[in-house]
N, CA, C and O atoms as a GROMACS GRO file, in nm:
protein
  392
    1MET      N    1   7.652  14.243   6.596
    1MET     CA    2   7.597  14.312   6.702
    1MET      C    3   7.458  14.363   6.690
    1MET      O    4   7.414  14.419   6.790
    2ILE      N    5   7.381  14.355   6.583
    2ILE     CA    6   7.252  14.383   6.574
    2ILE      C    7   7.163  14.283   6.628
    2ILE      O    8   7.060  14.304   6.693
    3LEU      N    9   7.221  14.156   6.589
    3LEU     CA   10   7.153  14.013   6.632
    3LEU      C   11   7.115  14.006   6.776
    3LEU      O   12   7.002  13.969   6.810
    4ILE      N   13   7.206  14.040   6.858
    4ILE     CA   14   7.190  14.022   7.007
    4ILE      C   15   7.068  14.101   7.075
    4ILE      O   16   6.990  14.051   7.157
    5PRO      N   17   7.065  14.220   7.034
    5PRO     CA   18   6.952  14.297   7.096
    5PRO      C   19   6.844  14.266   7.025
    5PRO      O   20   6.744  14.309   7.083
    6CYS      N   21   6.814  14.203   6.911
    6CYS     CA   22   6.683  14.184   6.858
    6CYS      C   23   6.641  14.067   6.912
    6CYS      O   24   6.524  14.063   6.949
    7LEU      N   25   6.721  13.955   6.928
    7LEU     CA   26   6.696  13.844   7.023
    7LEU      C   27   6.622  13.891   7.144
    7LEU      O   28   6.506  13.864   7.176
    8ALA      N   29   6.732  13.984   7.223
    8ALA     CA   30   6.682  14.019   7.364
    8ALA      C   31   6.531  14.093   7.351
    8ALA      O   32   6.449  14.061   7.436
    9LEU      N   33   6.489  14.190   7.248
    9LEU     CA   34   6.389  14.221   7.228
    9LEU      C   35   6.260  14.160   7.197
    9LEU      O   36   6.147  14.197   7.229
   10THR      N   37   6.301  14.048   7.121
   10THR     CA   38   6.196  13.933   7.077
   10THR      C   39   6.176  13.863   7.215
   10THR      O   40   6.061  13.855   7.257
   11GLY      N   41   6.278  13.813   7.288
   11GLY     CA   42   6.247  13.744   7.414
   11GLY      C   43   6.162  13.833   7.508
   11GLY      O   44   6.063  13.782   7.562
   12LEU      N   45   6.192  13.955   7.529
   12LEU     CA   46   6.095  14.050   7.622
   12LEU      C   47   5.974  14.041   7.558
   12LEU      O   48   5.884  13.988   7.625
   13SER      N   49   5.939  14.089   7.415
   13SER     CA   50   5.800  14.077   7.373
   13SER      C   51   5.722  13.958   7.410
   13SER      O   52   5.613  13.955   7.467
   14GLY      N   53   5.794  13.860   7.368
   14GLY     CA   54   5.718  13.720   7.419
   14GLY      C   55   5.698  13.695   7.572
   14GLY      O   56   5.597  13.640   7.615
   15TYR      N   57   5.800  13.738   7.651
   15TYR     CA   58   5.755  13.739   7.777
   15TYR      C   59   5.644  13.814   7.830
   15TYR      O   60   5.570  13.772   7.919
   16ARG      N   61   5.631  13.946   7.761
   16ARG     CA   62   5.518  14.034   7.799
   16ARG      C   63   5.383  13.973   7.726
   16ARG      O   64   5.269  13.986   7.771
   17ALA      N   65   5.413  13.911   7.618
   17ALA     CA   66   5.302  13.850   7.566
   17ALA      C   67   5.235  13.746   7.641
   17ALA      O   68   5.112  13.739   7.639
   18ALA      N   69   5.329  13.641   7.724
   18ALA     CA   70   5.293  13.539   7.775
   18ALA      C   71   5.232  13.588   7.918
   18ALA      O   72   5.176  13.506   7.990
   19GLY      N   73   5.242  13.701   7.951
   19GLY     CA   74   5.169  13.770   8.078
   19GLY      C   75   5.256  13.727   8.219
   19GLY      O   76   5.369  13.680   8.212
   20GLY      N   77   5.194  13.747   8.327
   20GLY     CA   78   5.266  13.733   8.457
   20GLY      C   79   5.320  13.601   8.476
   20GLY      O   80   5.436  13.585   8.513
   21THR      N   81   5.228  13.489   8.449
   21THR     CA   82   5.267  13.340   8.475
   21THR      C   83   5.264  13.281   8.345
   21THR      O   84   5.151  13.250   8.307
   22PRO      N   85   5.357  13.257   8.267
   22PRO     CA   86   5.360  13.190   8.153
   22PRO      C   87   5.333  13.056   8.188
   22PRO      O   88   5.389  12.994   8.278
   23ARG      N   89   5.227  13.003   8.098
   23ARG     CA   90   5.207  12.857   8.120
   23ARG      C   91   5.218  12.774   7.979
   23ARG      O   92   5.208  12.843   7.878
   24GLY      N   93   5.238  12.643   7.963
   24GLY     CA   94   5.235  12.523   7.843
   24GLY      C   95   5.352  12.579   7.746
   24GLY      O   96   5.471  12.586   7.778
   25LEU      N   97   5.300  12.614   7.633
   25LEU     CA   98   5.429  12.628   7.540
   25LEU      C   99   5.482  12.769   7.574
   25LEU      O  100   5.603  12.779   7.553
   26ALA      N  101   5.435  12.856   7.610
   26ALA     CA  102   5.486  12.990   7.652
   26ALA      C  103   5.637  12.957   7.728
   26ALA      O  104   5.750  12.985   7.688
   27ILE      N  105   5.593  12.887   7.854
   27ILE     CA  106   5.719  12.847   7.897
   27ILE      C  107   5.845  12.792   7.825
   27ILE      O  108   5.958  12.838   7.836
   28VAL      N  109   5.803  12.677   7.743
   28VAL     CA  110   5.870  12.623   7.652
   28VAL      C  111   5.961  12.718   7.579
   28VAL      O  112   6.083  12.716   7.566
   29LYS      N  113   5.868  12.803   7.534
   29LYS     CA  114   5.944  12.927   7.444
   29LYS      C  115   6.031  13.006   7.535
   29LYS      O  116   6.148  13.033   7.505
   30LEU      N  117   5.984  13.038   7.627
   30LEU     CA  118   6.088  13.126   7.713
   30LEU      C  119   6.240  13.034   7.761
   30LEU      O  120   6.349  13.084   7.789
   31LYS      N  121   6.214  12.930   7.761
   31LYS     CA  122   6.346  12.832   7.819
   31LYS      C  123   6.436  12.847   7.684
   31LYS      O  124   6.555  12.877   7.675
   32ARG      N  125   6.351  12.820   7.592
   32ARG     CA  126   6.449  12.813   7.452
   32ARG      C  127   6.524  12.941   7.444
   32ARG      O  128   6.647  12.944   7.437
   33MET      N  129   6.446  13.050   7.446
   33MET     CA  130   6.493  13.203   7.419
   33MET      C  131   6.598  13.225   7.509
   33MET      O  132   6.676  13.315   7.480
   34ARG      N  133   6.626  13.140   7.649
   34ARG     CA  134   6.749  13.171   7.738
   34ARG      C  135   6.826  13.072   7.670
   34ARG      O  136   6.938  13.117   7.694
   35ILE      N  137   6.842  12.984   7.612
   35ILE     CA  138   6.907  12.898   7.572
   35ILE      C  139   6.981  12.956   7.419
   35ILE      O  140   7.094  12.925   7.379
   36ILE      N  141   6.900  13.032   7.362
   36ILE     CA  142   6.923  13.106   7.234
   36ILE      C  143   7.011  13.217   7.277
   36ILE      O  144   7.119  13.225   7.217
   37GLY      N  145   6.988  13.303   7.366
   37GLY     CA  146   7.061  13.429   7.429
   37GLY      C  147   7.208  13.373   7.464
   37GLY      O  148   7.312  13.409   7.409
   38ILE      N  149   7.192  13.272   7.572
   38ILE     CA  150   7.338  13.229   7.617
   38ILE      C  151   7.415  13.176   7.502
   38ILE      O  152   7.537  13.195   7.501
   39ASN      N  153   7.366  13.122   7.418
   39ASN     CA  154   7.453  13.040   7.318
   39ASN      C  155   7.492  13.133   7.228
   39ASN      O  156   7.599  13.114   7.169
   40GLY      N  157   7.420  13.244   7.201
   40GLY     CA  158   7.448  13.382   7.118
   40GLY      C  159   7.565  13.474   7.189
   40GLY      O  160   7.660  13.525   7.130
   41ILE      N  161   7.538  13.480   7.313
   41ILE     CA  162   7.660  13.557   7.382
   41ILE      C  163   7.770  13.483   7.418
   41ILE      O  164   7.880  13.538   7.428
   42CYS      N  165   7.757  13.369   7.437
   42CYS     CA  166   7.904  13.291   7.490
   42CYS      C  167   7.951  13.213   7.399
   42CYS      O  168   8.049  13.141   7.422
   43MET      N  169   7.892  13.215   7.290
   43MET     CA  170   7.940  13.113   7.193
   43MET      C  171   7.982  13.207   7.036
   43MET      O  172   8.090  13.239   6.987
   44LEU      N  173   7.857  13.227   7.000
   44LEU     CA  174   7.869  13.333   6.854
   44LEU      C  175   7.944  13.436   6.874
   44LEU      O  176   8.050  13.445   6.813
   45VAL      N  177   7.905  13.534   6.962
   45VAL     CA  178   7.992  13.650   6.961
   45VAL      C  179   8.156  13.657   6.983
   45VAL      O  180   8.239  13.719   6.916
   46PRO      N  181   8.169  13.591   7.076
   46PRO     CA  182   8.314  13.556   7.087
   46PRO      C  183   8.378  13.474   6.953
   46PRO      O  184   8.492  13.500   6.915
   47CYS      N  185   8.311  13.393   6.899
   47CYS     CA  186   8.378  13.324   6.771
   47CYS      C  187   8.377  13.436   6.665
   47CYS      O  188   8.472  13.453   6.589
   48ALA      N  189   8.279  13.502   6.664
   48ALA     CA  190   8.270  13.605   6.560
   48ALA      C  191   8.413  13.704   6.560
   48ALA      O  192   8.484  13.743   6.467
   49PHE      N  193   8.417  13.724   6.690
   49PHE     CA  194   8.518  13.838   6.697
   49PHE      C  195   8.666  13.761   6.655
   49PHE      O  196   8.751  13.812   6.582
   50PHE      N  197   8.674  13.643   6.712
   50PHE     CA  198   8.786  13.559   6.712
   50PHE      C  199   8.804  13.558   6.564
   50PHE      O  200   8.904  13.615   6.520
   51LEU      N  201   8.709  13.493   6.467
   51LEU     CA  202   8.726  13.480   6.335
   51LEU      C  203   8.746  13.608   6.253
   51LEU      O  204   8.811  13.602   6.149
   52ALA      N  205   8.697  13.712   6.292
   52ALA     CA  206   8.724  13.838   6.214
   52ALA      C  207   8.857  13.888   6.241
   52ALA      O  208   8.908  13.959   6.155
   53ALA      N  209   8.927  13.859   6.355
   53ALA     CA  210   9.057  13.883   6.380
   53ALA      C  211   9.153  13.811   6.315
   53ALA      O  212   9.254  13.861   6.267
   54ARG      N  213   9.120  13.672   6.312
   54ARG     CA  214   9.200  13.584   6.241
   54ARG      C  215   9.214  13.610   6.097
   54ARG      O  216   9.320  13.609   6.034
   55ALA      N  217   9.071  13.638   6.041
   55ALA     CA  218   9.082  13.664   5.890
   55ALA      C  219   9.131  13.796   5.846
   55ALA      O  220   9.174  13.822   5.734
   56ALA      N  221   9.118  13.879   5.947
   56ALA     CA  222   9.215  14.031   5.906
   56ALA      C  223   9.365  14.004   5.907
   56ALA      O  224   9.436  14.080   5.841
   57GLU      N  225   9.424  13.902   5.976
   57GLU     CA  226   9.589  13.862   5.976
   57GLU      C  227   9.578  13.758   5.868
   57GLU      O  228   9.677  13.686   5.855
   58LEU      N  229   9.464  13.733   5.778
   58LEU     CA  230   9.504  13.605   5.712
   58LEU      C  231   9.559  13.499   5.757
   58LEU      O  232   9.630  13.433   5.681
   59ARG      N  233   9.537  13.455   5.897
   59ARG     CA  234   9.569  13.335   5.952
   59ARG      C  235   9.458  13.255   5.920
   59ARG      O  236   9.356  13.266   5.988
   60LEU      N  237   9.467  13.154   5.803
   60LEU     CA  238   9.317  13.082   5.785
   60LEU      C  239   9.384  12.917   5.822
   60LEU      O  240   9.404  12.832   5.735
   61ASP      N  241   9.404  12.902   5.934
   61ASP     CA  242   9.470  12.762   5.975
   61ASP      C  243   9.378  12.673   6.024
   61ASP      O  244   9.257  12.687   6.004
   62GLY      N  245   9.431  12.570   6.095
   62GLY     CA  246   9.330  12.448   6.167
   62GLY      C  247   9.233  12.509   6.259
   62GLY      O  248   9.113  12.481   6.263
   63VAL      N  249   9.300  12.600   6.339
   63VAL     CA  250   9.218  12.648   6.456
   63VAL      C  251   9.126  12.780   6.436
   63VAL      O  252   9.054  12.827   6.524
   64PHE      N  253   9.144  12.838   6.293
   64PHE     CA  254   9.033  12.907   6.211
   64PHE      C  255   8.935  12.847   6.193
   64PHE      O  256   8.831  12.882   6.249
   65TYR      N  257   8.939  12.732   6.104
   65TYR     CA  258   8.849  12.637   6.069
   65TYR      C  259   8.785  12.559   6.191
   65TYR      O  260   8.668  12.521   6.182
   66GLY      N  261   8.847  12.540   6.285
   66GLY     CA  262   8.761  12.452   6.417
   66GLY      C  263   8.690  12.568   6.481
   66GLY      O  264   8.575  12.536   6.514
   67VAL      N  265   8.718  12.676   6.506
   67VAL     CA  266   8.620  12.774   6.535
   67VAL      C  267   8.528  12.824   6.468
   67VAL      O  268   8.427  12.879   6.510
   68GLN      N  269   8.570  12.803   6.332
   68GLN     CA  270   8.440  12.827   6.248
   68GLN      C  271   8.334  12.728   6.247
   68GLN      O  272   8.215  12.759   6.234
   69SER      N  273   8.385  12.579   6.263
   69SER     CA  274   8.293  12.460   6.260
   69SER      C  275   8.199  12.474   6.397
   69SER      O  276   8.085  12.426   6.399
   70VAL      N  277   8.256  12.542   6.510
   70VAL     CA  278   8.206  12.576   6.623
   70VAL      C  279   8.091  12.660   6.619
   70VAL      O  280   7.978  12.635   6.661
   71GLU      N  281   8.137  12.772   6.561
   71GLU     CA  282   8.030  12.868   6.525
   71GLU      C  283   7.933  12.847   6.434
   71GLU      O  284   7.827  12.909   6.448
   72LEU      N  285   7.956  12.724   6.288
   72LEU     CA  286   7.836  12.704   6.261
   72LEU      C  287   7.748  12.606   6.319
   72LEU      O  288   7.633  12.586   6.279
   73LEU      N  289   7.809  12.539   6.425
   73LEU     CA  290   7.732  12.427   6.500
   73LEU      C  291   7.629  12.512   6.585
   73LEU      O  292   7.507  12.502   6.579
   74ALA      N  293   7.700  12.598   6.665
   74ALA     CA  294   7.616  12.689   6.736
   74ALA      C  295   7.502  12.767   6.686
   74ALA      O  296   7.390  12.779   6.735
   75GLY      N  297   7.559  12.826   6.558
   75GLY     CA  298   7.431  12.900   6.466
   75GLY      C  299   7.337  12.795   6.444
   75GLY      O  300   7.222  12.818   6.481
   76SER      N  301   7.362  12.681   6.391
   76SER     CA  302   7.268  12.585   6.337
   76SER      C  303   7.159  12.526   6.469
   76SER      O  304   7.046  12.480   6.453
   77VAL      N  305   7.229  12.545   6.597
   77VAL     CA  306   7.127  12.504   6.705
   77VAL      C  307   7.067  12.622   6.726
   77VAL      O  308   6.947  12.600   6.743
   78ASN      N  309   7.093  12.742   6.735
   78ASN     CA  310   7.021  12.846   6.748
   78ASN      C  311   6.900  12.856   6.649
   78ASN      O  312   6.783  12.862   6.689
   79LEU      N  313   6.939  12.856   6.504
   79LEU     CA  314   6.831  12.842   6.421
   79LEU      C  315   6.740  12.758   6.418
   79LEU      O  316   6.627  12.786   6.376
   80ALA      N  317   6.782  12.614   6.472
   80ALA     CA  318   6.658  12.535   6.508
   80ALA      C  319   6.583  12.553   6.607
   80ALA      O  320   6.464  12.527   6.594
   81LEU      N  321   6.632  12.603   6.733
   81LEU     CA  322   6.541  12.640   6.841
   81LEU      C  323   6.447  12.771   6.821
   81LEU      O  324   6.345  12.785   6.888
   82MET      N  325   6.491  12.866   6.723
   82MET     CA  326   6.432  12.962   6.671
   82MET      C  327   6.321  12.924   6.582
   82MET      O  328   6.217  12.988   6.590
   83THR      N  329   6.330  12.829   6.501
   83THR     CA  330   6.222  12.754   6.411
   83THR      C  331   6.113  12.700   6.509
   83THR      O  332   5.992  12.720   6.503
   84LEU      N  333   6.193  12.616   6.614
   84LEU     CA  334   6.064  12.561   6.709
   84LEU      C  335   6.000  12.659   6.778
   84LEU      O  336   5.882  12.628   6.795
   85ASN      N  337   6.036  12.792   6.837
   85ASN     CA  338   5.966  12.880   6.873
   85ASN      C  339   5.857  12.951   6.790
   85ASN      O  340   5.744  12.986   6.826
   86PHE      N  341   5.917  12.963   6.670
   86PHE     CA  342   5.816  13.037   6.572
   86PHE      C  343   5.704  12.906   6.571
   86PHE      O  344   5.590  12.930   6.611
   87ARG      N  345   5.731  12.799   6.536
   87ARG     CA  346   5.634  12.696   6.532
   87ARG      C  347   5.509  12.708   6.659
   87ARG      O  348   5.388  12.730   6.650
   88ASP      N  349   5.586  12.686   6.762
   88ASP     CA  350   5.500  12.711   6.892
   88ASP      C  351   5.420  12.840   6.898
   88ASP      O  352   5.303  12.847   6.938
   89GLY      N  353   5.485  12.932   6.858
   89GLY     CA  354   5.445  13.095   6.859
   89GLY      C  355   5.287  13.093   6.746
   89GLY      O  356   5.186  13.161   6.765
   90LEU      N  357   5.306  13.011   6.652
   90LEU     CA  358   5.171  12.982   6.559
   90LEU      C  359   5.081  12.895   6.620
   90LEU      O  360   4.961  12.916   6.601
   91ARG      N  361   5.117  12.799   6.692
   91ARG     CA  362   5.028  12.724   6.787
   91ARG      C  363   4.946  12.791   6.897
   91ARG      O  364   4.829  12.764   6.925
   92ILE      N  365   5.020  12.877   6.953
   92ILE     CA  366   4.956  12.985   7.052
   92ILE      C  367   4.857  13.053   6.992
   92ILE      O  368   4.745  13.053   7.043
   93VAL      N  369   4.885  13.122   6.872
   93VAL     CA  370   4.794  13.223   6.824
   93VAL      C  371   4.678  13.124   6.755
   93VAL      O  372   4.574  13.179   6.719
   94ARG      N  373   4.692  12.999   6.739
   94ARG     CA  374   4.557  12.938   6.678
   94ARG      C  375   4.480  12.878   6.802
   94ARG      O  376   4.365  12.836   6.803
   95LEU      N  377   4.563  12.882   6.898
   95LEU     CA  378   4.496  12.813   7.038
   95LEU      C  379   4.398  12.943   7.090
   95LEU      O  380   4.286  12.918   7.134
   96ARG      N  381   4.438  13.060   7.084
   96ARG     CA  382   4.400  13.178   7.140
   96ARG      C  383   4.266  13.220   7.038
   96ARG      O  384   4.166  13.268   7.090
   97LYS      N  385   4.271  13.204   6.926
   97LYS     CA  386   4.155  13.219   6.800
   97LYS      C  387   4.038  13.158   6.865
   97LYS      O  388   3.942  13.230   6.894
   98THR      N  389   4.038  13.003   6.896
   98THR     CA  390   3.943  12.913   6.928
   98THR      C  391   3.853  12.941   7.044
   98THR      O  392   3.765  12.860   7.075
   0.00000   0.00000   0.00000
């Protein structure tokens, strides 16, 4: 529940830092943030609620592990995209210093 607002604030701060018309790496980062947000809201949050409910009922069957696999894959995609955004953010900072 804390992650989604933090991601939204991160995206908002990045958008403000990019200025009115983002260019170059800033556009790439903003597109990635959209994917990260959609993935979080449409995949990770529903999976988390489903898995929590199933675990509370001790229904650890094939469906549980299938949904858990989907959640791990979606989380890995988000982590990879956030890592790329971090890398590009460092590049942008280096470019601004020169």
